[in-house]
C-alpha positions as YAML, in Angstrom:
chain: A
units: angstrom
residues:
- id: 1
  name: MET
  ca: [1.92, -0.85, -18.59]
- id: 2
  name: VAL
  ca: [-0.11, -2.47, -15.80]
- id: 3
  name: PHE
  ca: [2.92, -3.93, -14.04]
- id: 4
  name: GLU
  ca: [6.65, -4.39, -14.51]
- id: 5
  name: ILE
  ca: [8.85, -7.18, -13.19]
- id: 6
  name: ILE
  ca: [11.58, -5.71, -11.00]
- id: 7
  name: ALA
  ca: [13.22, -9.00, -9.99]
- id: 8
  name: GLU
  ca: [12.42, -12.67, -9.69]
- id: 9
  name: THR
  ca: [13.78, -15.64, -7.73]
- id: 10
  name: ALA
  ca: [12.63, -19.24, -7.52]
- id: 11
  name: ASP
  ca: [10.60, -18.23, -4.44]
- id: 12
  name: PHE
  ca: [9.06, -14.84, -5.21]
- id: 13
  name: VAL
  ca: [8.59, -12.05, -7.73]
- id: 14
  name: ALA
  ca: [8.99, -8.32, -7.04]
- id: 15
  name: ILE
  ca: [6.82, -6.21, -9.32]
- id: 16
  name: ASP
  ca: [6.03, -2.54, -9.92]
- id: 17
  name: LYS
  ca: [2.24, -2.17, -9.94]
- id: 18
  name: SER
  ca: [0.43, 0.56, -11.83]
- id: 19
  name: ALA
  ca: [-2.34, 2.63, -10.28]
- id: 20
  name: GLY
  ca: [-5.86, 1.53, -11.21]
- id: 21
  name: LEU
  ca: [-5.05, -2.19, -11.22]
- id: 22
  name: ILE
  ca: [-6.79, -4.32, -8.59]
- id: 23
  name: VAL
  ca: [-4.49, -6.78, -6.78]
- id: 24
  name: HIS
  ca: [-7.03, -9.62, -6.79]
- id: 25
  name: SER
  ca: [-10.64, -10.05, -7.82]
- id: 26
  name: ASP
  ca: [-13.30, -8.52, -5.59]
- id: 27
  name: GLY
  ca: [-15.89, -11.08, -6.72]
- id: 28
  name: ARG
  ca: [-18.13, -8.37, -8.17]
- id: 29
  name: THR
  ca: [-16.44, -7.26, -11.39]
- id: 30
  name: GLU
  ca: [-15.02, -9.03, -14.42]
- id: 31
  name: GLU
  ca: [-11.85, -6.93, -14.70]
- id: 32
  name: SER
  ca: [-8.35, -8.41, -14.82]
- id: 33
  name: SER
  ca: [-6.50, -8.56, -11.52]
- id: 34
  name: LEU
  ca: [-2.76, -8.43, -10.91]
- id: 35
  name: SER
  ca: [-2.69, -11.92, -9.39]
- id: 36
  name: GLU
  ca: [-4.48, -13.41, -12.39]
- id: 37
  name: LEU
  ca: [-2.22, -11.62, -14.86]
- id: 38
  name: LEU
  ca: [0.87, -12.87, -13.06]
- id: 39
  name: THR
  ca: [-0.26, -16.49, -13.33]
- id: 40
  name: ILE
  ca: [-0.01, -16.17, -17.12]
- id: 41
  name: GLN
  ca: [3.72, -15.49, -16.83]
- id: 42
  name: TYR
  ca: [4.19, -17.65, -13.72]
- id: 43
  name: PRO
  ca: [1.69, -20.54, -13.98]
- id: 44
  name: GLU
  ca: [3.18, -22.22, -10.90]
- id: 45
  name: MET
  ca: [1.77, -19.31, -8.88]
- id: 46
  name: ARG
  ca: [-1.81, -20.45, -9.48]
- id: 47
  name: GLY
  ca: [-3.22, -21.85, -6.25]
- id: 48
  name: VAL
  ca: [-0.35, -20.54, -4.10]
- id: 49
  name: GLY
  ca: [-1.51, -18.69, -1.00]
- id: 50
  name: GLU
  ca: [-4.95, -18.41, 0.51]
- id: 51
  name: VAL
  ca: [-8.58, -18.39, -0.60]
- id: 52
  name: TRP
  ca: [-10.60, -15.31, 0.39]
- id: 53
  name: THR
  ca: [-14.36, -15.50, 0.87]
- id: 54
  name: THR
  ca: [-16.14, -12.28, -0.08]
- id: 55
  name: PRO
  ca: [-19.02, -10.87, 2.02]
- id: 56
  name: GLN
  ca: [-21.28, -12.30, -0.70]
- id: 57
  name: GLY
  ca: [-19.87, -15.79, -0.11]
- id: 58
  name: VAL
  ca: [-17.76, -16.00, -3.28]
- id: 59
  name: GLU
  ca: [-14.44, -17.80, -2.87]
- id: 60
  name: ILE
  ca: [-11.53, -15.97, -4.53]
- id: 61
  name: PRO
  ca: [-8.10, -17.66, -4.82]
- id: 62
  name: LEU
  ca: [-5.38, -15.12, -4.02]
- id: 63
  name: HIS
  ca: [-2.68, -16.44, -6.32]
- id: 64
  name: GLY
  ca: [0.67, -15.58, -4.72]
- id: 65
  name: VAL
  ca: [-0.66, -12.58, -2.80]
- id: 66
  name: VAL
  ca: [1.31, -12.00, 0.42]
- id: 67
  name: HIS
  ca: [0.35, -8.34, 0.90]
- id: 68
  name: ARG
  ca: [-1.85, -5.78, -0.82]
- id: 69
  name: LEU
  ca: [-1.91, -2.29, -2.24]
- id: 70
  name: ASP
  ca: [-5.09, -0.32, -2.83]
- id: 71
  name: ARG
  ca: [-6.30, -0.23, -6.42]
- id: 72
  name: SER
  ca: [-5.37, 3.45, -6.55]
- id: 73
  name: THR
  ca: [-1.84, 2.94, -5.18]
- id: 74
  name: ALA
  ca: [1.12, 2.13, -7.41]
- id: 75
  name: GLY
  ca: [4.53, 0.79, -6.54]
- id: 76
  name: VAL
  ca: [6.54, -2.21, -5.42]
- id: 77
  name: MET
  ca: [4.92, -5.49, -4.31]
- id: 78
  name: LEU
  ca: [5.94, -9.09, -3.60]
- id: 79
  name: PHE
  ca: [4.22, -12.24, -4.87]
- id: 80
  name: ALA
  ca: [5.10, -15.78, -3.78]
- id: 81
  name: ARG
  ca: [5.80, -18.47, -6.38]
- id: 82
  name: THR
  ca: [5.54, -21.43, -3.97]
- id: 83
  name: GLN
  ca: [3.39, -22.21, -0.96]
- id: 84
  name: GLU
  ca: [6.50, -22.53, 1.20]
- id: 85
  name: ALA
  ca: [7.64, -19.05, 0.17]
- id: 86
  name: PHE
  ca: [4.14, -17.69, 0.77]
- id: 87
  name: GLU
  ca: [4.09, -19.02, 4.32]
- id: 88
  name: ALA
  ca: [7.58, -17.69, 5.03]
- id: 89
  name: LEU
  ca: [6.85, -14.21, 3.64]
- id: 90
  name: ARG
  ca: [3.52, -13.94, 5.41]
- id: 91
  name: ALA
  ca: [5.23, -14.87, 8.68]
- id: 92
  name: ARG
  ca: [7.76, -12.10, 8.11]
- id: 93
  name: PHE
  ca: [5.02, -9.56, 7.48]
- id: 94
  name: ARG
  ca: [3.22, -10.58, 10.66]
- id: 95
  name: ALA
  ca: [6.46, -10.32, 12.64]
- id: 96
  name: ARG
  ca: [7.12, -6.87, 11.12]
- id: 97
  name: ARG
  ca: [10.37, -8.10, 9.60]
- id: 98
  name: ILE
  ca: [9.57, -6.74, 6.13]
- id: 99
  name: LYS
  ca: [10.15, -3.01, 5.88]
- id: 100
  name: LYS
  ca: [7.98, -1.01, 3.48]
- id: 101
  name: THR
  ca: [8.50, 2.62, 2.52]
- id: 102
  name: TYR
  ca: [5.97, 4.88, 0.82]
- id: 103
  name: GLU
  ca: [5.93, 8.48, -0.33]
- id: 104
  name: ALA
  ca: [2.85, 10.68, -0.26]
- id: 105
  name: LEU
  ca: [1.73, 14.23, -0.94]
- id: 106
  name: VAL
  ca: [-0.43, 15.49, 1.91]
- id: 107
  name: GLU
  ca: [-2.33, 18.70, 2.40]
- id: 108
  name: GLY
  ca: [-0.86, 21.27, 4.77]
- id: 109
  name: LEU
  ca: [2.55, 21.80, 6.30]
- id: 110
  name: THR
  ca: [3.47, 18.84, 8.50]
- id: 111
  name: ASP
  ca: [6.06, 18.70, 11.25]
- id: 112
  name: ASN
  ca: [9.52, 17.55, 10.22]
- id: 113
  name: GLU
  ca: [8.81, 14.01, 11.41]
- id: 114
  name: GLY
  ca: [6.54, 12.05, 13.67]
- id: 115
  name: SER
  ca: [4.74, 8.81, 14.52]
- id: 116
  name: ILE
  ca: [1.06, 7.97, 14.57]
- id: 117
  name: SER
  ca: [-0.47, 5.34, 16.85]
- id: 118
  name: ALA
  ca: [-4.16, 4.74, 16.26]
- id: 119
  name: GLU
  ca: [-6.50, 1.83, 15.70]
- id: 120
  name: ILE
  ca: [-8.12, 1.57, 12.26]
- id: 121
  name: VAL
  ca: [-11.88, 1.08, 12.69]
- id: 122
  name: ARG
  ca: [-14.52, 0.52, 10.03]
- id: 123
  name: THR
  ca: [-17.36, 3.06, 9.88]
- id: 124
  name: ASN
  ca: [-20.97, 2.50, 8.83]
- id: 125
  name: SER
  ca: [-20.75, 5.06, 6.03]
- id: 126
  name: VAL
  ca: [-21.43, 4.49, 2.34]
- id: 127
  name: PRO
  ca: [-19.09, 4.21, 0.54]
- id: 128
  name: LYS
  ca: [-17.15, 2.08, 3.02]
- id: 129
  name: ARG
  ca: [-14.55, 4.02, 4.96]
- id: 130
  name: TRP
  ca: [-12.29, 3.62, 7.96]
- id: 131
  name: THR
  ca: [-11.47, 5.97, 10.80]
- id: 132
  name: ALA
  ca: [-8.76, 6.23, 13.44]
- id: 133
  name: LEU
  ca: [-9.05, 5.85, 17.22]
- id: 134
  name: PRO
  ca: [-5.97, 6.99, 19.18]
- id: 135
  name: ARG
  ca: [-4.27, 4.11, 20.97]
- id: 136
  name: PRO
  ca: [-0.96, 3.78, 22.84]
- id: 137
  name: ALA
  ca: [1.74, 2.11, 20.77]
- id: 138
  name: ASP
  ca: [1.68, -1.01, 22.93]
- id: 139
  name: HIS
  ca: [-2.06, -1.52, 22.46]
- id: 140
  name: HIS
  ca: [-2.74, -4.83, 20.71]
- id: 141
  name: ARG
  ca: [-4.90, -3.16, 18.04]
- id: 142
  name: ALA
  ca: [-2.81, -0.06, 17.44]
- id: 143
  name: ALA
  ca: [-1.68, 0.63, 13.88]
- id: 144
  name: LEU
  ca: [1.70, 2.37, 13.78]
- id: 145
  name: THR
  ca: [3.00, 4.77, 11.14]
- id: 146
  name: ASP
  ca: [6.32, 6.66, 11.13]
- id: 147
  name: TRP
  ca: [6.88, 9.53, 8.73]
- id: 148
  name: ALA
  ca: [9.29, 12.33, 7.83]
- id: 149
  name: ARG
  ca: [8.80, 15.42, 5.66]
- id: 150
  name: LEU
  ca: [10.99, 15.41, 2.54]
- id: 151
  name: ARG
  ca: [9.99, 18.84, 1.22]
- id: 152
  name: SER
  ca: [7.10, 21.28, 1.26]
- id: 153
  name: GLY
  ca: [5.59, 23.90, -1.03]
- id: 154
  name: HIS
  ca: [2.30, 24.87, -2.57]
- id: 155
  name: LEU
  ca: [-0.23, 23.40, -5.00]
- id: 156
  name: GLU
  ca: [-3.19, 25.50, -6.12]
- id: 157
  name: ASP
  ca: [-1.84, 28.13, -3.68]
- id: 158
  name: GLN
  ca: [-2.36, 25.68, -0.82]
- id: 159
  name: PRO
  ca: [0.46, 24.31, 1.40]
- id: 160
  name: VAL
  ca: [1.47, 20.73, 0.64]
- id: 161
  name: SER
  ca: [4.05, 18.40, 2.18]
- id: 162
  name: HIS
  ca: [5.89, 15.57, 0.44]
- id: 163
  name: VAL
  ca: [6.46, 12.91, 3.08]
- id: 164
  name: MET
  ca: [8.25, 9.58, 3.39]
- id: 165
  name: VAL
  ca: [6.12, 7.06, 5.27]
- id: 166
  name: ARG
  ca: [7.14, 3.83, 6.98]
- id: 167
  name: PRO
  ca: [4.15, 1.87, 8.33]
- id: 168
  name: ARG
  ca: [5.12, -0.59, 11.03]
- id: 169
  name: THR
  ca: [1.77, -2.36, 10.70]
- id: 170
  name: GLY
  ca: [-0.30, -3.10, 7.61]
- id: 171
  name: ARG
  ca: [-3.98, -2.23, 8.07]
- id: 172
  name: THR
  ca: [-6.55, -1.35, 5.42]
- id: 173
  name: HIS
  ca: [-6.08, 2.26, 4.24]
- id: 174
  name: GLN
  ca: [-3.69, 2.79, 7.16]
- id: 175
  name: ILE
  ca: [-1.62, 5.63, 5.69]
- id: 176
  name: ARG
  ca: [-4.64, 7.41, 4.23]
- id: 177
  name: VAL
  ca: [-6.63, 7.17, 7.47]
- id: 178
  name: HIS
  ca: [-3.74, 8.14, 9.73]
- id: 179
  name: PHE
  ca: [-2.87, 11.30, 7.79]
- id: 180
  name: ALA
  ca: [-6.53, 12.30, 7.53]
- id: 181
  name: HIS
  ca: [-6.74, 11.82, 11.30]
- id: 182
  name: MET
  ca: [-3.79, 14.23, 11.67]
- id: 183
  name: GLY
  ca: [-5.58, 16.83, 9.57]
- id: 184
  name: HIS
  ca: [-3.31, 16.21, 6.58]
- id: 185
  name: PRO
  ca: [-5.35, 14.13, 4.09]
- id: 186
  name: LEU
  ca: [-3.56, 12.89, 1.00]
- id: 187
  name: VAL
  ca: [-3.78, 15.06, -2.09]
- id: 188
  name: GLY
  ca: [-6.49, 13.61, -4.33]
- id: 189
  name: ASP
  ca: [-8.01, 11.43, -1.59]
- id: 190
  name: GLU
  ca: [-11.67, 12.51, -1.64]
- id: 191
  name: LEU
  ca: [-12.74, 9.52, 0.46]
- id: 192
  name: TYR
  ca: [-10.78, 10.85, 3.44]
- id: 193
  name: GLY
  ca: [-11.24, 14.56, 2.98]
- id: 194
  name: GLY
  ca: [-8.64, 15.50, 0.38]
- id: 195
  name: GLN
  ca: [-9.60, 18.68, -1.47]
- id: 196
  name: LEU
  ca: [-6.69, 19.22, -3.88]
- id: 197
  name: HIS
  ca: [-6.57, 17.59, -7.33]
- id: 198
  name: THR
  ca: [-3.79, 19.51, -8.98]
- id: 199
  name: GLY
  ca: [-1.44, 17.89, -11.47]
- id: 200
  name: GLY
  ca: [-4.04, 15.34, -12.48]
- id: 201
  name: TRP
  ca: [-4.22, 13.69, -9.07]
- id: 202
  name: ILE
  ca: [-7.65, 12.10, -9.32]
- id: 203
  name: ARG
  ca: [-6.45, 9.38, -6.94]
- id: 204
  name: PRO
  ca: [-4.67, 9.50, -3.57]
- id: 205
  name: ALA
  ca: [-1.08, 10.74, -4.06]
- id: 206
  name: LEU
  ca: [0.54, 7.66, -2.55]
- id: 207
  name: HIS
  ca: [3.34, 5.47, -3.95]
- id: 208
  name: ALA
  ca: [4.98, 2.32, -2.56]
- id: 209
  name: THR
  ca: [8.62, 3.11, -3.19]
- id: 210
  name: HIS
  ca: [10.75, 0.49, -1.44]
- id: 211
  name: ILE
  ca: [10.65, -2.88, 0.30]
- id: 212
  name: SER
  ca: [13.44, -4.75, 2.14]
- id: 213
  name: PHE
  ca: [13.68, -8.06, 4.00]
- id: 214
  name: GLU
  ca: [15.80, -11.11, 4.76]
- id: 215
  name: PHE
  ca: [14.96, -14.39, 3.05]
- id: 216
  name: ASN
  ca: [16.87, -17.68, 3.09]
- id: 217
  name: GLY
  ca: [19.86, -15.96, 4.66]
- id: 218
  name: GLU
  ca: [20.03, -13.21, 2.02]
- id: 219
  name: HIS
  ca: [19.13, -9.54, 2.21]
- id: 220
  name: HIS
  ca: [16.76, -8.28, -0.49]
- id: 221
  name: GLU
  ca: [15.86, -4.71, -1.38]
- id: 222
  name: PHE
  ca: [13.58, -3.63, -4.21]
- id: 223
  name: GLU
  ca: [12.64, -0.13, -5.32]
- id: 224
  name: SER
  ca: [9.87, 1.10, -7.57]
- id: 225
  name: ARG
  ca: [11.28, 2.32, -10.88]
- id: 226
  name: SER
  ca: [8.66, 5.01, -11.45]
- id: 227
  name: ASN
  ca: [7.65, 7.42, -8.72]
- id: 228
  name: PRO
  ca: [5.46, 10.24, -10.11]
- id: 229
  name: LEU
  ca: [5.52, 12.15, -6.83]
- id: 230
  name: LYS
  ca: [9.16, 13.10, -7.35]
- id: 231
  name: SER
  ca: [8.26, 15.07, -10.48]
- id: 232
  name: VAL
  ca: [5.59, 17.19, -8.81]
- id: 233
  name: SER
  ca: [6.76, 20.80, -8.52]
- id: 234
  name: LEU
  ca: [5.97, 22.36, -5.15]
...
């Protein structure tokens, strides 16, 4: 399964994305993307949204894409079926009126809860990475992440924490960069310093579990139906 439909309305579709599936084409590979696959089932989605121009100058239509998940991250996402819905959902994301919840396995024993306020800045490294610069929460470029520890234990005889994460902003690799900045990189996240790969985690141990928002006067909540982190024994 590359994705599963959780719910659909005339305006949007909530789906459960599998890890390893790219959300939209990167302009360099010929692989199938989630947005292209969805247009097969929802042809009206084709052309909805924006067009992204790659660094190489290739124009990529982002069919229905209102937010993104990394290729390696699985879980719940929203796609717009009309341009009007796209504009409305994007406005809600920008206004921080759409609440997203993730779960992650991170190395080390974290505090019970906390918040991270740091700008996400691109580095000059190869492969491309991002780093965090501490900023006050009211700084215009600060990325904000709230989290709470759900449980803790050990993997490969090393301490690990299972955390619930609620990003208040949506920057590239935000959760991965923020936890690496704290000294708690995600299990399986080699790009940002993760050393543990137990239980087959050859990708960052991150899952988008829940999303909630108001739309057209109605409250909507959608939850991922498969969360592999819950089955990890600590």
